MIZA-724965 format. One record per residue: x, y, z of N, C-alpha, C, O in turn. Coordinates in steps of 0.001 Angstrom, whole numbers, padded with zeros to 6 digits, always signed. Atoms other than C-alpha are relative to their C-alpha. Layout:
BEGIN
XYZXYZXYZXYZ ...
//
This chain:
BEGIN
-001263+000660+000345+073079+009066-076839+000516+000562-001322-000249+000747-002269 -000592-000580+001191+075497+010480-079407+000544-001098-000897+001199-002027-000426 -000589+000903+000980+076359+008587-082564+001369+000563-000369+001464+001536-001117 -001351-000508+000227+080145+009043-082631+000321+000126-001482+001084+001002-001890 -000302+000001+001426+080183+008291-086335-000563+001218-000706-000148+001533-001821 +000621-001157+000637+078055+011361-087040+000858+001256+000130+000623+002240-000571 -000856-001171-000214+080753+013763-085815+001280-000164-000811+002029-001123-000625 -001227+000019+000802+083497+014519-088319+000760+001293+000227+000165+002320+000555 -000840-001172-000215+086401+016937-088051-000347+001091-001002-000461+000828-002199 +000257-001129+000888+085633+020362-089459+001269+000344-000779+002364+000380-000219 -001125-000441+000823+087865+021392-092329+000157+001508+000126-000813+002219+000388 -000221-001438-000150+089460+024820-092241-000865+000798-000981-001345+001884-000658 +000803-000727+000980+087606+025799-095383-001470+000063+000404-002229+000857-000151 +001365-000070-000517+084360+025101-093498-000194+001209+000916-001317+001681+001094 +000083-001042-001022+085165+027847-090985-000076+001385-000633+000758+001711-001478 -000008-001397+000444+084123+031453-091680+001292+000687+000421+001884+000333+001441 -001283-000643-000277+087133+033756-091760-000095+000994+001153+000725+000956+002070 +000037-001065-001006+086018+036697-089639-000546-000513+001330-001359-001436+001377 +000280+000484-001354+085661+036323-085882-001481-000009+000324-001973-000958+000936 +001418-000080-000340+082046+037432-085616-000795-001129-000660-001631-001764-000018 +000696+001088+000694+080818+034974-088243+000384-001355+000561-000458-002245+000677 -000458+001270-000560+082944+032189-086769-000669-000279+001335-001031-001420+001623 +000635+000183-001309+081474+032760-083307-001420-000526-000137-001836-001393+000631 +001345+000491+000235+077965+032255-084642-000018-001387-000612-000860-002217-000268 -000082+001294+000680+078961+029326-086843+000273-001139+000971-000248-002239+000790 -000402+001064-000923+080443+027367-083925-001117-000463+000927-001008-001529+001532 +001109+000435-000846+077147+027251-082030-000622-001269-000591-001002-001306-001761 +000535+001281+000429+075898+023678-082223+001045-000973-000503+000767-002165-000636 -001057+000895+000450+079214+022303-083461+000593-000735+001209+000253-000433+002353 -000534+000859-001057+081218+019754-081454+001421+000388+000380+002203+000847-000453 -001373-000085-000493+084325+020035-079320+000352-001372+000539-000368-001915+001378 -000380+001360-000377+086163+016734-078880+001428+000002+000520+002324+000557-000117 -001337+000115-000581+089141+016004-076626+000267-001480+000285-000494-002142+000990 -000364+001403-000150+090867+012627-076754+001384-000098+000628+002378+000332+000043 -001259+000147-000721+093560+011812-074210+000096-001428+000533-000812-002239+000350 -000180+001325-000594+094941+008776-072430-001059-000277+001052-001396-001434+001303 +001023+000174-001029+092332+009375-069731-001371-000325-000551-002253-000764+000187 +001293+000273+000616+089481+008992-072199-000430+001125-000915+000247+002146-001041 +000536-000970+000952+087374+010879-074704-001174+000742+000618-002062+000136+001217 +001140-000818-000399+085067+013751-073838-000404+000846-001194+000430+001214-002022 +000481-000854+001079+082905+015754-076190-001241+000745+000453-001867+000398+001455 +001192-000771-000310+080130+018304-076189-000385+000912-001139+000391+001151-002064 +000509-000979+000961+078016+020698-078199+000356+001399+000473+000077+001747+001620 -000301-001393-000332+079272+024284-078238-001306+000790-000023-001978+000849-001053 +001276-000702-000080+076329+026383-077048+000149+001484+000314-000840+002217+000327 -000202-001420-000328+077919+029741-076150+001416+000410-000367+002381-000261+000000 -001304-000516+000418+080759+031773-077661+000007+001522+000121-001042+002150+000270 -000157-001448+000095+082112+035321-077699+001056+000316-001036+002118-000305-001045 -000943-000414+001028+083838+037005-080636+000862+001153+000503+000373+002071+001162 -000945-001075-000288+086936+039173-080167+000710+000338-001310+001795-000175-001583 -000516-000289+001341+087542+040671-083634+001237+000889+000031+001604+001398+001090 -001186-000866+000062+090611+042619-084810-000324+001407+000506-001387+001957+000218 +000175-001354-000506+091050+045947-083040-000899+000124+001204-001140+001239+001667 +000885-000011-001166+088763+044990-080148+000829+000257+001253+001732-000515+001576 -000775-000364-001188+090059+046687-077010-000118-001028+001112+000719-001052+002014 +000162+001044-001016+088755+043760-074925+000756-001271-000353+000845-002183+000469 -000670+001212+000449+090729+041202-076943+001465-000067+000383+002105+000967+000571 -001399+000194-000378+094125+039749-076064+000978+000422-001088+002168+000589-000817 -000898-000393+001095+095520+040736-079466+000053+001507-000207+000744+001990-001104 +000143-001445+000223+094703+044428-079072+001342+000732-000014+001535+001655-000805 -001297-000691-000096+098262+045449-078127+001071-000634-000895+002245-000274-000814 -000933+000571+000952+099856+043305-080822+000504-001380+000392+000157-001921+001442 -000530+001356-000170+101717+040020-081134+001017-000057+001126+001928+000768+001202 -000949+000251-001085+103515+038722-078046+000295-001491+000066-000330-002286-000635 -000319+001414-000164+105067+035447-076987-001196-000772+000541-001408-001925+000164 +001101+000722-000648+101996+034566-074931-001268-000069-000846-002070-000986-000667 +001246+000005+000767+099280+035437-077460+000198-000379-001467-000694-000153-002285 -000330+000255+001403+100957+034232-080673-001026-000902-000691-001215-000804-001904 +000956+000921+000620+098311+031532-081223-001224+000726-000549-001889+000219-001452 +001110-000785+000521+095673+034226-081758+000293+000527-001404-000625+000917-002126 -000401-000535+001298+097625+035299-084842+000192-001102-001038+000578-000824-002174 -000039+001095+000965+097589+031853-086462-001259+000038-000860-002238+000694-000503 +001200+000039+000827+095154+031146-089285-001147-000606+000789-000933-001292+001789 +001186+000416-000748+091614+030379-088200+000020-001514+000274+000505-002307-000533 +000123+001411-000331+090967+027091-086433+001099-000568+000867+001281-001785+000915 -001009+000467-000958+093818+026916-083916-000430+000346+001422-001201+001282+001637 +000331-000242-001400+093558+026750-080138+000902+001066+000593+002122+001024+000429 -000737-000960-000825+094597+029723-078036-000444-000234+001440-001574+000088+001805 +000319+000344-001381+094718+028587-074405+000860+000852+000926+002076+000936+000754 -000732-000854-000938+095679+030915-071569-000541-000206+001414-001635-000735+001609 +000366+000139-001411+095558+030995-067775-000503+001352+000488+000183+002363+000336 +000642-001260-000378+093219+033630-066325-000325+000036+001484-000643-000984+002094 +000401-000264-001383+092579+035106-062902+000724-000869+001018+000260-001017+002148 -000781+000824-000907+095208+032841-061366-000668-001296+000388-000248-001949+001343 +000722+001201-000419+092757+029950-061304-000488-000882-001130-000690-002078-000917 +000669+000770+001051+091404+028837-064678+000660+000173-001358+001149+001251-001695 -000358-000100+001405+092429+028032-068214-001245+000389-000796-002371+000052-000430 +001070-000358+000916+090344+029488-071009+000475-000278-001417+001672-000253-001699 -000366+000392+001354+090227+028552-074672-000727+000837-001036-001943+001017-000971 +000530-000669+001184+089728+030563-077841+000302-000843-001228+001236-001645-001232 -000310+000503+001334+089540+029409-081442+000483+001195-000806-000231+002192-000916 -000515-001127+000769+091733+031651-083578-000887+000276-001197-001482-000638-001769 +000840-000411+001112+089923+033617-086265+000826+000835-000979+002009+001095-000757 -000615-000840+001030+090717+035699-089348+001116-000755-000740+001240-001975-000627 -001102+000588+000760+093732+035098-091596+001284+000045+000824+001379+000799+001792 -001275+000040-000735+097264+034305-090419+000593+001394+000069+000631+002117-000927 -000592-001309-000209+098914+037381-088949-000960+001044+000519-000541+002132+000914 +001020-000913-000527+095636+039019-087898-000484-000558+001327-001043-001654+001367 +000354+000513-001320+095000+038670-084183-001482+000121+000309-002012+001229+000393 +001418+000015-000348+091431+037651-083356-000359-001395+000481+000344-002360+000179 +000379+001310-000502+089600+034834-081625-001443-000079+000423-002149+000927+000495 +001342+000287-000500+086388+033246-080424+000150-000772+001296+000665-001890+001304 -000038+000660-001301+086130+032405-076738-001119-001025+000091-002271-000716-000213 +001019+001016-000265+084323+029142-075964-000461+000166+001444+000313-000023+002382 +000515-000311-001336+082067+029977-073019-000762-001154+000638-000735-001311+001859 +000787+001090-000599+079843+026928-072587-000200-001122-001005-000311-000893-002210 +000184+001206+000803+079418+023383-073872-001035-000879+000686-001055-000990+001912 +000941+001000-000508+076594+020887-073469+000672-001364-000045+000956-001853-001138 -000734+001266-000016+078269+017618-072362-000709-001103-000784-001931-001235-000718 +000538+001117+000756+077795+014615-074639+000658-001323+000382-000026-002273+000761 -000736+001244-000285+080511+011987-074071+000979+000225+001148+001441+001341+001385 -001003-000072-001058+082797+011196-071159-000455+000746+001234+000361+001332+001945 +000520-000754-001135+080525+012680-068531+000577-000479+001340+000881+000365+002182 -000630+000410-001260+081901+010477-065685+001405+000593+000183+001782+000971+001292 -001336-000587-000079+085409+011736-066511-000097+001491+000312+000683+002010+001110 +000207-001417-000307+084157+015329-066512-000358+000194+001469+000124+001122+002119 +000423-000116-001398+082532+014758-063135+001183-000167+000945+001273+000530+001955 -001181+000188-000845+085789+013499-061661+000905+001228-000061+001421+001678+000961 -000866-001176+000143+087743+016426-063040-000567+001226+000713+000175+002046+001254 +000642-001165-000615+085197+018928-061721-000426-000272+001445-000825+000646+002162 +000405+000391-001348+084451+017008-058507-001449+000407+000282-001766+000948+001342 +001419-000261-000171+080729+017406-059016-000790-000917-000918-000305-001322-001975 +000900+000783+000846+077819+015382-060370-001129+000874-000545-002094+000360-001110 +001002-000921+000532+075805+018482-061282+000263+000196-001489+001160+000942-001883 -000228+000010+001439+075506+017994-065022+000032+001400-000597+000867+001682-001457 +000081-001336+000577+074580+021597-065765+001181+000887+000386+001392+001937-000222 -001146-000802-000438+077676+022870-063935+001330-000501-000565+002371+000098-000294 -001270+000562+000467+080265+020732-065738+000726+000938-000959+001935+001130-000829 -000642-000800+001057+080926+023048-068702-000680+001350-000168-000634+001928-001254 +000710-001277+000050+078915+026181-067883+000948+001109+000433+001106+001377+001624 -001022-001006-000242+081506+028931-068180+001335-000470-000531+001618-001668-000518 -001246+000386+000683+084920+029003-069863+001009-000739+000864+001733-001597+000358 -000933+000701-000878+086928+027873-066831-000449-001410+000319+000365-002333+000342 +000545+001334-000254+084654+024955-066012+000133-000878-001244+000437-002067-001149 -000102+000729+001260+084660+023945-069671+001382-000622-000170+001507-001815-000447 -001363+000515+000204+088436+023627-069876+000373-001023+001061+001087-001982+000769 -000292+000979-001046+088631+021815-066543-000655-001336-000322-000021-002382-000183 +000708+001233+000339+086018+019264-067628+000653-000734-001158+000701-001964-001175 -000609+000598+001180+087785+018691-070940+001486-000318+000189+002083-000974-000665 -001425+000229-000216+091299+018594-069440+000864+000857-000911+001958+000444-001296 -000723-000910+000894+092408+021548-071594+000896+000918+000817+000440+001576+001752 -000933-000902-000662+095523+023408-070476+000977+000571-001032+000801+000377-002235 -000921-000701+000899+098436+025376-071934+000768-000941-000919+001313-000503-001932 -000710+000943+000865+099964+022221-073384-000682-000131-001365-000069-000597-002325 +000751+000087+001254+097270+022415-076085-000035+001333-000740-000664+001431-001794 -000046-001304+000662+097937+026071-076962+000664-000121-001368+001728-000726-001497 -000548+000030+001352+098517+026496-080696-000384-001210-000808-000021-001300-001981 +000365+001230+000689+097038+023111-081606-000943+000292-001170-001837+001132-001065 +000892-000100+001157+095414+022806-085034-001263-000799+000293-001203-002017+000463 +001260+000634-000354+091754+022047-084328-000727-000588-001207-001819-001142-001078 +000625+000479+001235+091021+021107-087942+000677-001260-000528+000591-001561-001719 -000573+001273+000400+092933+017850-088004-000011-000948+001189-000186-000526+002332 +000050+001004-001054+093061+014620-086040+001078+000256+001037+002225+000537+000688 -000932-000249-001082+094714+015031-082663-000721-000080+001328-001848-000571+001387 +000625+000108-001323+093994+015316-078941-001191+000928+000199-002009+000703+001091 +001092-000966-000145+091605+018252-079422-000396+000484-001382+000453+000930-002153 +000433-000429+001329+089480+019079-082454-001431+000483-000001-002214+000187+000902 +001344-000498+000222+086384+020814-083717-000738-000953-000931-000190-001377-001948 +000766+000936+000806+083647+018591-085111-001319+000589-000474-001754+001647-000020 +001301-000392+000530+080422+018873-087016-001058-000126+001090-000798-000660+002168 +001099+000064-000966+077084+019174-085254-000438-001441+000218-000520-002224-000728 +000456+001344-000337+075911+016045-083449-001512-000128-000107-002060-001213+000086 +001453-000009+000103+072269+017030-083966-000453+001377-000425+000383+002237-000701 +000511-001309+000430+070015+019950-084882+000352+001100+000997+000461+000852+002198 -000320-001168-000822+070863+023429-083572-001233+000877+000121-001941+001112-000858 +001139-000879-000225+068241+025666-082017+000268+001413-000497+001225+001660-001231 -000126-001395+000412+067781+029384-082518+001265+000602+000607+001489+000502+001814 -001227-000642-000468+071097+031253-082282-000287+001479+000242-000686+002205-000669 +000236-001385-000387+070781+034547-080420+001333+000668+000324+002374+000012+000359 -001232-000723-000346+073305+037233-079517-000296+001054+001056-001420+001539+001189 +000149-000971-001085+073913+039598-076626+001341+000681+000229+002309+000452-000496 -001266-000582-000436+076550+041705-074932+000872-001104+000586+000369-002146+001008 -000918+000975-000582+079646+039862-073740-000027+000093+001522-000553+001048+002092 +000086+000127-001455+080109+038818-070119+001375+000205+000640+002377-000319+000154 -001203-000100-000815+082723+039891-067569+001115+000840-000572+002275+000636-000214 -001028-000881+000542+084553+042561-069570-000371+001439+000323-001524+001738+000634 +000248-001414-000274+084923+046305-069050+000177+000877-001237-000366+001980-001293 -000196-000776+001222+086050+047480-072503-000940-000496-001096-001163-001696-001250 +000903+000315+001113+083670+047610-075457-001070-001012+000409-001401-001939-000331 +000913+000980-000598+081169+045830-073263-001410+000035-000588-002197-000873-000325 +001348-000081+000555+078074+046955-075186-000130-000671-001362-001231-000754-001905 +000070+000630+001317+078977+045176-078421-000708-001355+000082-000465-002130+001007 +000781+001242-000008+076627+042302-079283+000797-001105-000676+000513-001500-001807 -000928+000978+000561+079358+039730-079801-000007-001332+000748+000878-002165+000554 +000202+001295-000658+078157+036911-077551-001093-000741-000767-002159-000189-001036 +000950+000831+000745+076392+034092-079407-000370-001208+000853+000476-001756+001560 +000414+001127-000833+074346+031344-077789-001253-000653-000587-002014-000034-001331 +001206+000716+000390+071702+028711-078406-001102+000356+000982-001053-000017+002154 +001043-000550-000871+068576+030333-077039-000695-001092+000812-001145-002102+000271 +000711+000902-000890+067094+028571-074004+000754-001247+000401+000222-002074+001142 -000745+001200-000359+069823+025965-073715+000322+000016+001502+000805+001031+002004 -000196+000014-001456+070091+024884-070038+001458+000005+000440+001739+000129+001632 -001412+000069-000365+073899+024686-070177+000721+001333-000188+001948+001380-000105 -000612-001311+000212+074505+028400-070825+000539+000572+001303+000083+000220+002391 -000535-000715-001157+076553+030573-068496-000637+001386+000059-001441+001752-000798 +000482-001374-000100+075804+034087-067322-001359+000126+000659-001993-000878+000983 +001293-000239-000669+072703+035688-065795-001173-000471-000864-001063-000581-002085 +001187+000519+000692+069236+034427-066694-000477+000923-001111-000982+000452-002131 +000498-000949+001008+068414+037601-068630+000771-000121-001306+000302+000344-002345 -000802+000156+001208+071179+036698-071105-000069-001436-000555+000769-001833-001364 +000130+001392+000486+069996+033116-071712-001258-000189-000850-001374-001162-001595 +001290+000157+000700+066513+033706-073141+000118+000326-001482-000869+000246-002213 
//
């Protein structure tokens, strides 16, 4: 059981500036979404960094109308629709005007699990937020939250750790073709809620 009082909103000054450091820092921290349907939260257990100049990142070709949230100062939501089926969420990184982000790949559910189950139409706890598309579906995150400041009170925010964090490991990123050998995926080693193949969870 999570003590709600133990989770506080992260301040922007708490967040590392560069994308790689931010991706590691977010492991073990909380993601909280509060809507009329209820509150859901979870521990962030898997992220991927997309630093400036990364050919696999959405900011690689520069600022556009659709990716403008990646160019906001660190700690804002960048939400986009991918593969014609799923929303995905990044946390913007770096300083304002520098396009970079951290993809949230997996979360360990803490609060609002019945609501997550209804949204995902499954009672398999380990499948609720395992992967970036499942995560956003469970949390009810869509494009309406794009650009939201995650460092202040609102419908979606980043919170402090709800408990101790295990060993943070890193690996290659998943499901990309450019710069795929870079070790920019961060995860809590051995966590049962991780996405990806088994060889990338140990």
